[in-house]
Structure formats: structure tokens, C-alpha cells
VEXDOGU-546778 format. One record per atom (N, C-alpha, C): residue number from 1; x negated, y, z; residue in three letters. Coordinates in steps of 0.02 Angstrom, whole numbers. Example, Ala and Ser with C-alpha at 12.3 -4.5 7.8 and 13.67 -1.06 7.14 Angstrom:
# residues 2
(1; (-660; -284; 390); "ALA")
(1; (-615; -225; 390); "ALA")
(1; (-660; -165; 390); "ALA")
(2; (-642; -112; 354); "SER")
(2; (-684; -53; 357); "SER")
(2; (-645; 2; 394); "SER")
***
This chain:
# residues 123
(1; (-3809; -1335; 411); "MET")
(1; (-3859; -1285; 400); "MET")
(1; (-3917; -1317; 363); "MET")
(2; (-3934; -1290; 306); "GLN")
(2; (-3984; -1321; 263); "GLN")
(2; (-4055; -1293; 272); "GLN")
(3; (-4061; -1233; 298); "CYS")
(3; (-4125; -1200; 304); "CYS")
(3; (-4160; -1222; 369); "CYS")
(4; (-4214; -1259; 361); "GLN")
(4; (-4252; -1284; 419); "GLN")
(4; (-4286; -1226; 456); "GLN")
(5; (-4308; -1177; 419); "ARG")
(5; (-4341; -1120; 450); "ARG")
(5; (-4292; -1083; 497); "ARG")
(6; (-4231; -1074; 474); "LEU")
(6; (-4180; -1041; 515); "LEU")
(6; (-4164; -1083; 577); "LEU")
(7; (-4160; -1148; 569); "LEU")
(7; (-4146; -1192; 626); "LEU")
(7; (-4200; -1184; 680); "LEU")
(8; (-4264; -1185; 659); "LYS")
(8; (-4319; -1177; 707); "LYS")
(8; (-4315; -1109; 741); "LYS")
(9; (-4300; -1057; 702); "GLN")
(9; (-4296; -990; 730); "GLN")
(9; (-4238; -984; 780); "GLN")
(10; (-4182; -1013; 763); "ILE")
(10; (-4124; -1011; 807); "ILE")
(10; (-4140; -1045; 873); "ILE")
(11; (-4172; -1102; 870); "LYS")
(11; (-4191; -1137; 932); "LYS")
(11; (-4238; -1094; 974); "LYS")
(12; (-4287; -1064; 942); "SER")
(12; (-4334; -1020; 977); "SER")
(12; (-4298; -960; 1007); "SER")
(13; (-4255; -928; 968); "TRP")
(13; (-4219; -869; 991); "TRP")
(13; (-4172; -887; 1048); "TRP")
(14; (-4141; -946; 1045); "TYR")
(14; (-4095; -967; 1097); "TYR")
(14; (-4131; -977; 1164); "TYR")
(15; (-4192; -1003; 1160); "ILE")
(15; (-4232; -1010; 1221); "ILE")
(15; (-4244; -941; 1252); "ILE")
(16; (-4261; -892; 1209); "HIS")
(16; (-4272; -824; 1234); "HIS")
(16; (-4207; -796; 1265); "HIS")
(17; (-4151; -809; 1234); "VAL")
(17; (-4087; -785; 1261); "VAL")
(17; (-4073; -819; 1328); "VAL")
(18; (-4087; -884; 1332); "SER")
(18; (-4076; -921; 1395); "SER")
(18; (-4120; -894; 1451); "SER")
(19; (-4181; -875; 1433); "ASN")
(19; (-4228; -848; 1482); "ASN")
(19; (-4217; -773; 1494); "ASN")
(20; (-4168; -745; 1461); "GLU")
(20; (-4150; -675; 1466); "GLU")
(20; (-4207; -629; 1445); "GLU")
(21; (-4246; -652; 1396); "THR")
(21; (-4298; -609; 1368); "THR")
(21; (-4277; -581; 1300); "THR")
(22; (-4218; -600; 1278); "MET")
(22; (-4190; -573; 1216); "MET")
(22; (-4115; -565; 1225); "MET")
(23; (-4089; -511; 1198); "ALA")
(23; (-4017; -499; 1201); "ALA")
(23; (-3981; -545; 1152); "ALA")
(24; (-3924; -573; 1172); "PRO")
(24; (-3887; -617; 1126); "PRO")
(24; (-3867; -581; 1061); "PRO")
(25; (-3850; -517; 1065); "ALA")
(25; (-3831; -480; 1004); "ALA")
(25; (-3890; -475; 956); "ALA")
(26; (-3950; -468; 984); "ARG")
(26; (-4010; -465; 942); "ARG")
(26; (-4021; -531; 906); "ARG")
(27; (-4009; -586; 942); "MET")
(27; (-4016; -652; 910); "MET")
(27; (-3969; -658; 851); "MET")
(28; (-3906; -638; 861); "VAL")
(28; (-3857; -642; 807); "VAL")
(28; (-3878; -598; 749); "VAL")
(29; (-3904; -539; 763); "SER")
(29; (-3926; -494; 709); "SER")
(29; (-3985; -524; 671); "SER")
(30; (-4032; -558; 707); "PHE")
(30; (-4088; -591; 674); "PHE")
(30; (-4063; -647; 628); "PHE")
(31; (-4014; -685; 652); "ILE")
(31; (-3986; -739; 611); "ILE")
(31; (-3955; -711; 548); "ILE")
(32; (-3915; -659; 556); "GLU")
(32; (-3882; -628; 498); "GLU")
(32; (-3933; -598; 450); "GLU")
(33; (-3985; -567; 476); "ALA")
(33; (-4037; -537; 433); "ALA")
(33; (-4073; -591; 394); "ALA")
(34; (-4090; -647; 427); "HIS")
(34; (-4123; -702; 392); "HIS")
(34; (-4078; -730; 338); "HIS")
(35; (-4014; -740; 355); "ALA")
(35; (-3967; -769; 307); "ALA")
(35; (-3959; -724; 246); "ALA")
(36; (-3963; -659; 255); "ALA")
(36; (-3955; -613; 199); "ALA")
(36; (-4015; -614; 152); "ALA")
(37; (-4075; -630; 179); "GLU")
(37; (-4136; -628; 139); "GLU")
(37; (-4157; -696; 111); "GLU")
(38; (-4139; -749; 143); "CYS")
(38; (-4163; -816; 126); "CYS")
(38; (-4122; -845; 69); "CYS")
(39; (-4156; -867; 15); "PRO")
(39; (-4119; -898; -42); "PRO")
(39; (-4085; -964; -23); "PRO")
(40; (-4116; -1003; 22); "VAL")
(40; (-4085; -1066; 43); "VAL")
(40; (-4021; -1052; 81); "VAL")
(41; (-4023; -1002; 125); "CYS")
(41; (-3964; -984; 165); "CYS")
(41; (-3909; -955; 121); "CYS")
(42; (-3929; -918; 71); "GLN")
(42; (-3879; -888; 26); "GLN")
(42; (-3841; -940; -14); "GLN")
(43; (-3873; -997; -26); "ASP")
(43; (-3841; -1051; -64); "ASP")
(43; (-3801; -1098; -19); "ASP")
(44; (-3807; -1091; 46); "ASP")
(44; (-3773; -1135; 94); "ASP")
(44; (-3700; -1111; 103); "ASP")
(45; (-3651; -1150; 80); "PRO")
(45; (-3581; -1128; 84); "PRO")
(45; (-3553; -1129; 155); "PRO")
(46; (-3581; -1169; 200); "ASP")
(46; (-3555; -1176; 268); "ASP")
(46; (-3590; -1130; 318); "ASP")
(47; (-3639; -1092; 295); "LEU")
(47; (-3680; -1053; 342); "LEU")
(47; (-3640; -1000; 380); "LEU")
(48; (-3595; -965; 346); "GLN")
(48; (-3557; -912; 380); "GLN")
(48; (-3514; -941; 437); "GLN")
(49; (-3484; -997; 426); "ALA")
(49; (-3444; -1029; 478); "ALA")
(49; (-3488; -1050; 537); "ALA")
(50; (-3548; -1074; 522); "GLU")
(50; (-3594; -1094; 575); "GLU")
(50; (-3620; -1034; 613); "GLU")
(51; (-3632; -979; 578); "ILE")
(51; (-3653; -917; 612); "ILE")
(51; (-3598; -892; 658); "ILE")
(52; (-3536; -897; 637); "GLU")
(52; (-3479; -876; 679); "GLU")
(52; (-3476; -919; 742); "GLU")
(53; (-3486; -984; 735); "LYS")
(53; (-3485; -1029; 793); "LYS")
(53; (-3541; -1012; 842); "LYS")
(54; (-3601; -999; 815); "ILE")
(54; (-3658; -981; 858); "ILE")
(54; (-3643; -915; 893); "ILE")
(55; (-3614; -868; 857); "THR")
(55; (-3597; -803; 887); "THR")
(55; (-3549; -812; 945); "THR")
(56; (-3498; -854; 936); "GLU")
(56; (-3449; -866; 990); "GLU")
(56; (-3482; -898; 1051); "GLU")
(57; (-3532; -941; 1039); "ILE")
(57; (-3566; -974; 1094); "ILE")
(57; (-3613; -926; 1130); "ILE")
(58; (-3651; -887; 1092); "VAL")
(58; (-3704; -846; 1121); "VAL")
(58; (-3679; -781; 1149); "VAL")
(59; (-3634; -748; 1112); "LEU")
(59; (-3612; -681; 1134); "LEU")
(59; (-3555; -686; 1184); "LEU")
(60; (-3559; -649; 1238); "PRO")
(60; (-3501; -645; 1282); "PRO")
(60; (-3443; -609; 1247); "PRO")
(61; (-3382; -622; 1269); "GLU")
(61; (-3322; -595; 1236); "GLU")
(61; (-3326; -519; 1230); "GLU")
(62; (-3351; -485; 1280); "SER")
(62; (-3353; -412; 1279); "SER")
(62; (-3403; -384; 1230); "SER")
(63; (-3451; -425; 1206); "LYS")
(63; (-3502; -401; 1161); "LYS")
(63; (-3487; -417; 1087); "LYS")
(64; (-3436; -456; 1075); "ILE")
(64; (-3417; -471; 1007); "ILE")
(64; (-3388; -407; 977); "ILE")
(65; (-3408; -389; 916); "PRO")
(65; (-3381; -327; 887); "PRO")
(65; (-3305; -326; 888); "PRO")
(66; (-3278; -266; 899); "LYS")
(66; (-3206; -258; 908); "LYS")
(66; (-3167; -285; 848); "LYS")
(67; (-3191; -272; 788); "ALA")
(67; (-3156; -295; 727); "ALA")
(67; (-3151; -371; 726); "ALA")
(68; (-3205; -404; 747); "VAL")
(68; (-3205; -477; 748); "VAL")
(68; (-3156; -503; 801); "VAL")
(69; (-3157; -471; 861); "ARG")
(69; (-3111; -492; 914); "ARG")
(69; (-3039; -483; 892); "ARG")
(70; (-3024; -426; 860); "LEU")
(70; (-2955; -413; 838); "LEU")
(70; (-2933; -465; 786); "LEU")
(71; (-2979; -483; 741); "GLN")
(71; (-2962; -533; 691); "GLN")
(71; (-2949; -601; 724); "GLN")
(72; (-2990; -619; 774); "GLN")
(72; (-2980; -682; 809); "GLN")
(72; (-2914; -682; 847); "GLN")
(73; (-2898; -626; 878); "GLU")
(73; (-2834; -621; 915); "GLU")
(73; (-2776; -626; 867); "GLU")
(74; (-2781; -595; 808); "GLN")
(74; (-2727; -598; 759); "GLN")
(74; (-2719; -670; 734); "GLN")
(75; (-2775; -704; 723); "ASP")
(75; (-2771; -774; 702); "ASP")
(75; (-2738; -817; 755); "ASP")
(76; (-2754; -803; 819); "ASP")
(76; (-2723; -840; 874); "ASP")
(76; (-2648; -827; 876); "ASP")
(77; (-2629; -764; 866); "ILE")
(77; (-2558; -746; 867); "ILE")
(77; (-2521; -780; 810); "ILE")
(78; (-2551; -779; 751); "ASP")
(78; (-2520; -810; 693); "ASP")
(78; (-2511; -885; 704); "ASP")
(79; (-2561; -917; 732); "SER")
(79; (-2555; -990; 742); "SER")
(79; (-2504; -1005; 797); "SER")
(80; (-2499; -962; 848); "SER")
(80; (-2449; -975; 900); "SER")
(80; (-2379; -960; 874); "SER")
(81; (-2372; -912; 829); "ASP")
(81; (-2306; -898; 799); "ASP")
(81; (-2282; -957; 759); "ASP")
(82; (-2327; -989; 722); "GLU")
(82; (-2308; -1048; 683); "GLU")
(82; (-2285; -1103; 730); "GLU")
(83; (-2320; -1111; 787); "TYR")
(83; (-2301; -1162; 835); "TYR")
(83; (-2233; -1146; 866); "TYR")
(84; (-2222; -1082; 883); "ASP")
(84; (-2159; -1061; 913); "ASP")
(84; (-2101; -1074; 865); "ASP")
(85; (-2111; -1062; 801); "GLU")
(85; (-2057; -1072; 752); "GLU")
(85; (-2038; -1145; 749); "GLU")
(86; (-2087; -1190; 757); "GLU")
(86; (-2073; -1261; 754); "GLU")
(86; (-2035; -1283; 817); "GLU")
(87; (-2049; -1252; 873); "GLU")
(87; (-2021; -1272; 937); "GLU")
(87; (-1955; -1235; 954); "GLU")
(88; (-1934; -1189; 912); "THR")
(88; (-1875; -1149; 927); "THR")
(88; (-1813; -1192; 926); "THR")
(89; (-1769; -1183; 976); "ASP")
(89; (-1706; -1220; 980); "ASP")
(89; (-1656; -1185; 935); "ASP")
(90; (-1627; -1221; 889); "THR")
(90; (-1580; -1190; 842); "THR")
(90; (-1508; -1206; 859); "THR")
(91; (-1494; -1229; 920); "SER")
(91; (-1425; -1244; 938); "SER")
(91; (-1385; -1181; 945); "SER")
(92; (-1321; -1186; 931); "ASP")
(92; (-1276; -1128; 933); "ASP")
(92; (-1232; -1130; 995); "ASP")
(93; (-1258; -1156; 1050); "ASP")
(93; (-1218; -1161; 1111); "ASP")
(93; (-1199; -1093; 1139); "ASP")
(94; (-1244; -1046; 1135); "ASP")
(94; (-1231; -981; 1165); "ASP")
(94; (-1251; -926; 1116); "ASP")
(95; (-1201; -903; 1078); "ASP")
(95; (-1215; -851; 1029); "ASP")
(95; (-1214; -782; 1058); "ASP")
(96; (-1189; -774; 1120); "ASP")
(96; (-1187; -709; 1152); "ASP")
(96; (-1257; -689; 1171); "ASP")
(97; (-1276; -629; 1152); "ASP")
(97; (-1342; -603; 1168); "ASP")
(97; (-1335; -556; 1227); "ASP")
(98; (-1347; -582; 1287); "ASP")
(98; (-1341; -541; 1347); "ASP")
(98; (-1407; -510; 1366); "ASP")
(99; (-1458; -519; 1325); "SER")
(99; (-1524; -494; 1345); "SER")
(99; (-1528; -418; 1345); "SER")
(100; (-1483; -384; 1308); "ASP")
(100; (-1487; -311; 1308); "ASP")
(100; (-1441; -280; 1360); "ASP")
(101; (-1407; -321; 1401); "ASP")
(101; (-1366; -294; 1455); "ASP")
(101; (-1411; -275; 1513); "ASP")
(102; (-1417; -212; 1525); "ASP")
(102; (-1459; -188; 1580); "ASP")
(102; (-1413; -166; 1636); "ASP")
(103; (-1418; -196; 1695); "PRO")
(103; (-1374; -178; 1750); "PRO")
(103; (-1382; -105; 1771); "PRO")
(104; (-1438; -75; 1756); "LEU")
(104; (-1448; -5; 1775); "LEU")
(104; (-1410; 43; 1729); "LEU")
(105; (-1391; 18; 1669); "ASP")
(105; (-1354; 60; 1622); "ASP")
(105; (-1280; 62; 1638); "ASP")
(106; (-1256; 17; 1680); "GLU")
(106; (-1184; 13; 1695); "GLU")
(106; (-1166; 66; 1747); "GLU")
(107; (-1104; 87; 1743); "GLU")
(107; (-1077; 134; 1792); "GLU")
(107; (-1064; 95; 1857); "GLU")
(108; (-1076; 125; 1914); "PRO")
(108; (-1064; 89; 1977); "PRO")
(108; (-989; 76; 1986); "PRO")
(109; (-973; 20; 2016); "SER")
(109; (-903; 5; 2029); "SER")
(109; (-879; 48; 2087); "SER")
(110; (-812; 46; 2099); "GLU")
(110; (-784; 87; 2153); "GLU")
(110; (-812; 67; 2221); "GLU")
(111; (-827; 3; 2229); "ASP")
(111; (-855; -21; 2292); "ASP")
(111; (-925; 8; 2304); "ASP")
(112; (-960; 19; 2249); "GLU")
(112; (-1028; 44; 2254); "GLU")
(112; (-1031; 119; 2262); "GLU")
(113; (-977; 154; 2243); "ASN")
(113; (-975; 226; 2252); "ASN")
(113; (-967; 242; 2326); "ASN")
(114; (-997; 295; 2347); "PHE")
(114; (-989; 315; 2416); "PHE")
(114; (-979; 391; 2418); "PHE")
(115; (-950; 411; 2471); "ASP")
(115; (-937; 482; 2482); "ASP")
(115; (-990; 508; 2530); "ASP")
(116; (-1019; 564; 2513); "GLU")
(116; (-1071; 591; 2556); "GLU")
(116; (-1044; 608; 2625); "GLU")
(117; (-979; 622; 2630); "ASP")
(117; (-949; 637; 2695); "ASP")
(117; (-949; 576; 2740); "ASP")
(118; (-951; 516; 2711); "GLU")
(118; (-951; 456; 2750); "GLU")
(118; (-1017; 444; 2785); "GLU")
(119; (-1069; 475; 2761); "LEU")
(119; (-1135; 466; 2792); "LEU")
(119; (-1138; 500; 2859); "LEU")
(120; (-1169; 469; 2905); "ASP")
(120; (-1177; 498; 2972); "ASP")
(120; (-1232; 550; 2969); "ASP")
(121; (-1216; 611; 2978); "THR")
(121; (-1264; 665; 2973); "THR")
(121; (-1290; 688; 3040); "THR")
(122; (-1273; 652; 3094); "ASP")
(122; (-1297; 670; 3160); "ASP")
(122; (-1368; 642; 3168); "ASP")
(123; (-1414; 685; 3165); "ILE")
(123; (-1484; 663; 3171); "ILE")
(123; (-1514; 693; 3233); "ILE")
***
């Protein structure tokens, strides 16, 4: 972060957030507003990544905008998919796919069938 003014403001705002005299979302909005107006911040190529890190630290998960949370979840899913593909076992030991065999879809065997007359109806 290159803007010293923003650094001082962030420290001050964070103290207010810690003392619960300022909402974390308001702090993030102040940071974004400053970054949009400040020429030093506009020239800083790493500022957006730093603002995202501060947002993750300051804002609780439930207060992060839904679009941002969905993007983070999608990124997590994509990275875990890449990991899963690397760890996948490619052996051909068992080519039979029994995962779609549902025991509830099968017809009951003769042993499992019963006759209603066999039930004791003396109550």
C-alpha cells in the first residue's frame, strides 16, 4: 500500500471497529471511497488485493456481499477440483459401476414376500 494517508485512516478506522464504535462494513466502504478518489491509490496496482484482504479480516462472513462470497466459494471449488483430479485413482481394477444400484428399486425376493393371511390378526 503506497498511500500513507490511507494507511493512517485504516489504522484509525480499525481502532473504531475494535471498540465497536464503527461498523466493519462502513470501514470497508470508507477504504473503497478513498481508493476511488485518491490519485496515489489509483496508481497502486496491489491496492485492490490488499483491500480484499482487509475486507476478509474485518468483515464477518455473513456481512460479505453475496456476490463476493459466491465468487470465493467458486474459486475454492475450482481449486479443490484441480486437487481432486490430481489425486484421482486411475486404476481399472473395478470397472463395474455399482453406485446406481439402489436396493429400494429391486423387487423383493420370495423370502421377503409375505402373505397378509400369515399375520396374526388377533388383537
